C-alpha positions as CSV (number, residue, x, y, z in Angstrom):
1,M,0.0,0.0,0.0
2,K,2.9,2.3,0.9
3,T,4.5,1.6,-2.5
4,R,1.3,2.4,-4.3
5,S,0.9,5.7,-2.5
6,L,4.4,6.7,-3.4
7,F,3.8,5.8,-7.1
8,V,0.7,8.0,-7.0
9,A,2.8,10.8,-5.6
10,V,5.3,10.4,-8.4
11,L,2.5,10.7,-11.0
12,V,1.1,13.8,-9.3
13,G,4.5,15.4,-9.2
14,L,5.1,14.7,-12.9
15,S,1.7,16.0,-13.7
16,T,2.3,19.2,-11.8
17,A,5.7,19.7,-13.4
18,F,4.1,19.2,-16.9
19,S,1.5,21.9,-16.1
20,F,4.4,24.4,-15.5
21,A,5.8,23.4,-18.9
22,Q,2.5,24.0,-20.7
23,D,0.8,27.4,-20.1
24,A,-2.9,27.0,-19.5
25,A,-5.6,29.1,-21.0
26,I,-7.5,31.5,-18.7
27,S,-11.2,32.2,-18.2
28,S,-12.9,35.3,-19.6
29,E,-13.4,36.5,-16.0
30,L,-9.6,36.2,-15.2
31,T,-8.8,37.8,-18.5
32,A,-10.9,40.8,-17.6
33,Q,-9.3,41.0,-14.2
34,V,-5.8,41.0,-15.7
35,Q,-6.8,43.6,-18.4
36,Q,-8.3,45.9,-15.8
37,A,-5.4,45.6,-13.4
38,S,-2.8,46.2,-16.2
39,A,-4.6,49.1,-17.8
40,A,-4.7,50.7,-14.3
41,G,-1.0,50.1,-13.9
42,N,-1.6,47.8,-11.0
43,T,1.5,45.6,-11.3
44,T,1.0,44.1,-7.8
45,L,-2.4,42.8,-8.7
46,V,-1.2,41.3,-12.0
47,A,1.6,39.6,-10.1
48,Q,-0.9,38.3,-7.5
49,L,-3.1,36.9,-10.2
50,A,-0.2,35.2,-11.8
51,A,0.9,33.8,-8.4
52,S,-2.6,32.4,-7.9
53,N,-2.6,30.9,-11.3
54,P,1.0,29.8,-11.9
55,G,0.1,27.4,-14.7
56,S,-1.2,30.4,-16.7
57,A,1.6,32.9,-15.8
58,A,2.8,33.5,-19.3
59,T,-0.8,33.9,-20.6
60,I,-1.5,36.3,-17.9
61,A,1.7,38.3,-18.6
62,G,0.8,38.4,-22.3
63,V,-2.7,39.7,-21.7
64,A,-1.3,42.3,-19.3
65,A,1.2,43.5,-21.9
66,T,-1.4,43.8,-24.6
67,A,-3.6,45.8,-22.2
68,N,-0.8,48.2,-21.3
69,P,2.1,48.0,-23.9
70,A,4.0,50.8,-22.2
71,Q,4.3,48.7,-19.1
72,A,5.0,45.4,-20.8
73,A,8.5,45.0,-19.5
74,T,7.4,45.8,-15.9
75,M,4.5,43.3,-16.1
76,A,6.8,40.6,-17.5
77,A,9.4,41.1,-14.8
78,A,6.8,41.1,-12.1
79,V,5.2,37.8,-13.2
80,A,8.7,36.3,-13.7
81,T,9.6,37.4,-10.1
82,V,6.6,35.6,-8.5
83,V,6.5,32.6,-10.9
84,P,10.2,32.1,-11.8
85,A,9.6,28.7,-13.3
86,A,7.7,30.4,-16.0
87,A,10.3,33.1,-16.8
88,S,11.2,31.9,-20.3
89,R,7.6,31.5,-21.3
90,V,6.7,34.9,-19.9
91,A,9.5,36.6,-21.9
92,V,8.3,34.9,-25.1
93,A,4.6,35.6,-24.5
94,V,5.1,39.3,-23.6
95,S,7.6,39.8,-26.5
96,A,5.1,38.4,-28.9
97,S,2.5,40.8,-27.5
98,V,4.8,43.8,-27.8
99,P,7.5,42.9,-30.3
100,A,8.9,46.4,-30.6
101,S,10.0,46.1,-27.0
102,T,11.5,42.6,-27.2
103,A,15.0,43.6,-26.1
104,A,13.8,45.6,-23.0
105,I,11.3,42.9,-22.1
106,T,13.8,40.1,-22.2
107,A,16.4,42.0,-20.3
108,A,13.9,42.9,-17.6
109,V,13.0,39.3,-17.2
110,V,16.6,38.3,-17.0
111,V,17.1,40.9,-14.3
112,A,14.1,39.3,-12.5
113,A,15.3,35.7,-12.9
114,P,19.1,36.0,-13.5
115,T,19.9,32.3,-13.0
116,Q,17.8,31.6,-16.1
117,A,19.4,34.1,-18.4
118,S,20.5,31.5,-20.9
119,A,17.2,29.7,-21.1
120,I,15.2,33.0,-21.2
121,T,17.3,34.4,-24.1
122,S,17.3,31.2,-25.9
123,A,13.5,30.9,-25.8
124,V,13.0,34.5,-27.1
125,V,15.6,34.2,-29.8
126,T,14.2,30.8,-30.9
127,A,10.9,32.6,-31.4
128,A,12.4,35.7,-33.1
129,P,16.0,35.0,-34.3
130,T,16.7,38.4,-35.7
131,T,16.3,40.0,-32.3
132,A,19.4,38.1,-30.9
133,A,21.9,41.0,-31.1
134,A,19.5,43.6,-29.7
135,V,18.4,41.3,-26.9
136,V,21.9,40.4,-25.8
137,A,23.1,44.0,-26.1
138,A,20.3,45.1,-23.8
139,V,21.0,42.4,-21.3
140,A,24.7,43.4,-21.3
141,V,23.6,46.9,-20.2
142,A,20.9,45.8,-17.7
143,A,22.6,42.7,-16.2
144,P,26.3,42.7,-17.2
145,A,27.0,39.6,-15.1
146,Q,24.5,37.7,-17.1
147,A,25.7,38.9,-20.5
148,A,27.8,35.8,-21.3
149,A,25.1,33.4,-20.3
150,S,22.5,35.3,-22.3
151,A,24.8,35.4,-25.3
152,S,25.4,31.7,-25.1
153,G,21.7,31.0,-25.1
154,A,21.1,33.3,-28.1
155,A,24.0,31.8,-30.1
156,T,22.8,28.3,-29.4
157,A,19.3,29.2,-30.6
158,A,20.5,31.2,-33.7
159,P,24.1,30.5,-34.5
160,A,23.9,32.6,-37.7
161,Q,23.4,35.7,-35.5
162,S,26.7,35.1,-33.5
163,A,28.8,37.7,-35.2
164,A,26.0,40.3,-34.8
165,I,25.7,39.5,-31.1
166,V,29.4,39.9,-30.4
167,S,29.7,43.0,-32.5
168,A,26.7,44.7,-30.9
169,V,28.1,44.1,-27.4
170,A,31.5,45.3,-28.4
171,Q,30.0,48.5,-29.6
172,G,27.6,49.0,-26.7
173,S,29.2,47.3,-23.7
174,S,32.9,46.8,-24.5
175,G,33.6,45.6,-21.0
176,Q,31.6,42.5,-21.6
177,A,32.7,41.9,-25.1
178,S,35.5,39.3,-24.5
179,A,33.3,37.2,-22.2
180,V,30.5,37.3,-24.7
181,A,32.8,36.5,-27.6
182,S,34.1,33.4,-25.7
183,A,30.6,32.2,-24.8
184,V,29.2,32.7,-28.3
185,T,32.2,31.0,-29.9
186,T,31.9,28.1,-27.6
187,A,28.2,27.8,-28.6
188,A,28.8,28.3,-32.3
189,P,32.5,27.6,-33.1
190,T,32.1,27.7,-36.9
191,Q,31.1,31.3,-36.6
192,A,34.6,32.3,-35.2
193,A,36.0,33.9,-38.3
194,A,32.8,36.0,-38.9
195,I,32.8,37.1,-35.3
196,V,36.3,38.5,-35.2
197,T,36.0,40.0,-38.7
198,A,32.8,41.8,-37.7
199,V,34.4,43.3,-34.7
200,A,37.6,44.2,-36.6
201,T,35.4,46.1,-39.0
202,S,33.1,47.8,-36.5
203,S,35.2,48.1,-33.4
204,P,38.8,47.8,-34.6
205,A,40.3,48.8,-31.2
206,Q,38.8,45.6,-29.8
207,A,39.8,43.3,-32.6
208,A,42.9,41.7,-30.9
209,A,41.1,41.1,-27.6
210,I,38.1,39.5,-29.3
211,A,40.5,37.4,-31.5
212,T,42.2,36.2,-28.3
213,A,38.9,35.2,-26.7
214,V,37.6,33.5,-29.8
215,S,40.8,31.6,-30.6
216,T,41.0,30.4,-27.0
217,A,37.5,29.1,-27.2
218,A,37.9,27.6,-30.7
219,P,41.6,27.1,-31.5
220,T,40.8,25.0,-34.6
221,Q,39.3,28.1,-36.2
222,A,42.5,30.2,-35.8
223,A,43.6,30.0,-39.4
224,A,40.1,30.9,-40.7
225,V,40.0,33.9,-38.3
226,V,43.3,35.3,-39.6
227,A,42.3,34.6,-43.3
228,A,39.0,36.4,-43.0
229,V,40.4,39.4,-41.1
230,T,43.3,39.8,-43.5
231,A,40.8,39.9,-46.4
232,A,38.2,42.2,-44.8
233,A,40.1,44.3,-42.4
234,P,43.8,44.3,-43.4
235,S,44.7,47.1,-41.1
236,Q,43.9,44.8,-38.2
237,A,45.6,41.7,-39.6
238,A,48.9,42.0,-37.8
239,A,47.3,42.6,-34.4
240,V,44.8,39.8,-34.9
241,T,47.5,37.4,-36.1
242,T,49.7,38.1,-33.1
243,A,46.7,37.6,-30.7
244,V,45.7,34.4,-32.4
245,A,49.2,33.0,-32.3
246,T,49.6,33.8,-28.6
247,A,46.2,32.3,-27.8
248,T,46.9,29.1,-29.6
249,N,50.5,28.9,-28.4
250,T,52.1,29.0,-31.9
251,T,54.0,31.6,-34.0
252,S,52.6,34.3,-36.2
253,A,54.4,32.8,-39.1
254,A,52.7,29.5,-38.6
255,V,49.3,31.1,-38.2
256,T,49.9,33.1,-41.4
257,Q,50.9,30.0,-43.3
258,A,47.9,28.1,-42.1
259,A,45.6,31.1,-43.1
260,S,47.0,31.0,-46.6
261,Q,45.6,27.5,-46.9
262,V,42.1,28.4,-46.1
263,S,39.9,28.2,-49.2
264,T,38.7,31.4,-50.9
265,A,35.1,30.3,-50.6
266,A,35.4,29.8,-46.9
267,T,36.9,33.2,-46.4
268,Q,34.3,34.9,-48.6
269,A,31.5,33.2,-46.6
270,S,33.0,34.5,-43.4
271,T,33.5,38.1,-44.6
272,S,30.0,38.2,-46.1
273,A,28.5,37.0,-42.8
274,A,30.6,39.6,-41.0
275,T,29.4,42.4,-43.3
276,A,25.7,41.5,-42.7
277,A,26.4,41.2,-39.0
278,T,27.9,44.6,-38.8
279,S,24.8,46.3,-40.1
280,T,22.6,44.4,-37.7
281,A,24.9,45.0,-34.8
282,S,25.1,48.8,-35.4
283,S,21.3,49.0,-35.2
284,A,21.2,46.8,-32.1
285,A,24.0,48.8,-30.4
286,S,22.3,52.1,-31.0
287,T,19.3,51.1,-28.9
288,A,21.1,48.9,-26.4
289,Q,21.6,51.6,-23.8
290,A,18.0,52.8,-23.9
291,S,16.6,49.2,-23.9
292,G,18.9,48.2,-21.1
293,N,18.1,51.2,-18.9
294,S,14.4,50.7,-19.5
295,A,14.8,47.0,-18.5
296,T,16.6,48.0,-15.3
297,S,13.9,50.5,-14.4
298,S,11.1,48.1,-15.2
299,A,12.7,45.3,-13.1
300,S,13.2,47.7,-10.2
301,T,9.5,48.7,-10.3
302,A,8.4,45.1,-10.6
303,S,10.6,44.2,-7.6
304,T,9.0,46.9,-5.5
305,A,5.5,45.9,-6.6
306,T,5.9,42.2,-5.8
307,V,7.6,42.6,-2.4
308,N,4.4,41.4,-0.6
309,V,3.5,38.7,-3.2
310,T,4.7,35.2,-2.3
311,P,6.7,33.6,-5.1
312,V,5.5,30.3,-6.4
313,A,8.2,27.6,-6.0
314,P,8.7,25.1,-8.8
315,P,7.0,21.8,-8.3
316,V,8.9,19.1,-6.6
317,V,8.9,15.7,-8.3
318,V,8.9,12.8,-5.9
319,A,11.5,10.3,-6.7
320,P,10.1,6.8,-7.4
321,P,10.5,4.2,-4.6
322,T,13.3,1.7,-4.8
323,T,13.0,-1.9,-3.9
324,P,15.7,-3.0,-1.4
325,T,17.9,-5.9,-2.5
326,V,19.0,-8.7,-0.3
327,D,22.3,-10.5,-0.9
328,P,21.4,-14.3,-0.9
329,S,24.8,-15.1,0.3
330,Q,24.1,-13.5,3.6
331,N,22.6,-15.7,6.3
332,V,19.7,-13.6,7.8
333,S,18.3,-15.1,10.9
334,K,15.2,-14.0,12.9
335,S,15.6,-13.2,16.5
336,S,13.6,-15.4,18.8
């Protein structure tokens, strides 16, 4: 009987966990409550409604954002604060409701749930790949300590955006550029040459530092990096070659020789990707500060609004019972 009870507990735990993974629809009555609270700017009530209906947290956040787009990031951060297990879904839902504010919304949610930075960014970028550079650039401003994790999630979800991500951060938050470059290259090593070339073109003063970070993360791409930079940004070739040689513990002459063996087609592909990335990155960098500052303000407002709302802890899945084994070689006797 005890074993059966434990088995039922396991099923209940799994069922509860699944409900957190799939956002539930909400009633027309709850929808109206959320809309009214959001329209009135009542972030605390929206958060309370989400805490009372954790399985519908993302849906509630999306409805709130639609009702008050100007407060979308604040509503998202508030809901993510009280239902942290739903943070990724909240960021996606609210960004879909107010796509023009995707960067600020995502950054605000990352501030509210920093340990989930990679998952949050990955989810948003999976839904909208072209937002990757703007999102990570905003996170680098609002939550610098989470920039690398956020960049890793973005690059994993949209590797083709890797060069734009690093270039945007290099332009907007140079202090985070090397860490971001390393994280992005680790997630998407084949983008190494495009990453360094994009930075060498848009932020030449940082080319050597980024080359070091990238070559350390993906040493097998060293020759491709030097070949692409030499072709697209020759004024940075010497500095990048030296940085790459040092990072890979070889000589500049050896790296240069290896670069000469990289196919023209491969180099052209990298330089073309870098050119496209530079344009995307410039746009992302130009709005990064504003988006990041907006996210910081929104997260702060959300934190204050939810101070008296009890967060909903993630469901605990009960481990299945184990059957004890008896060693037949042992002589077990009953006491009289």
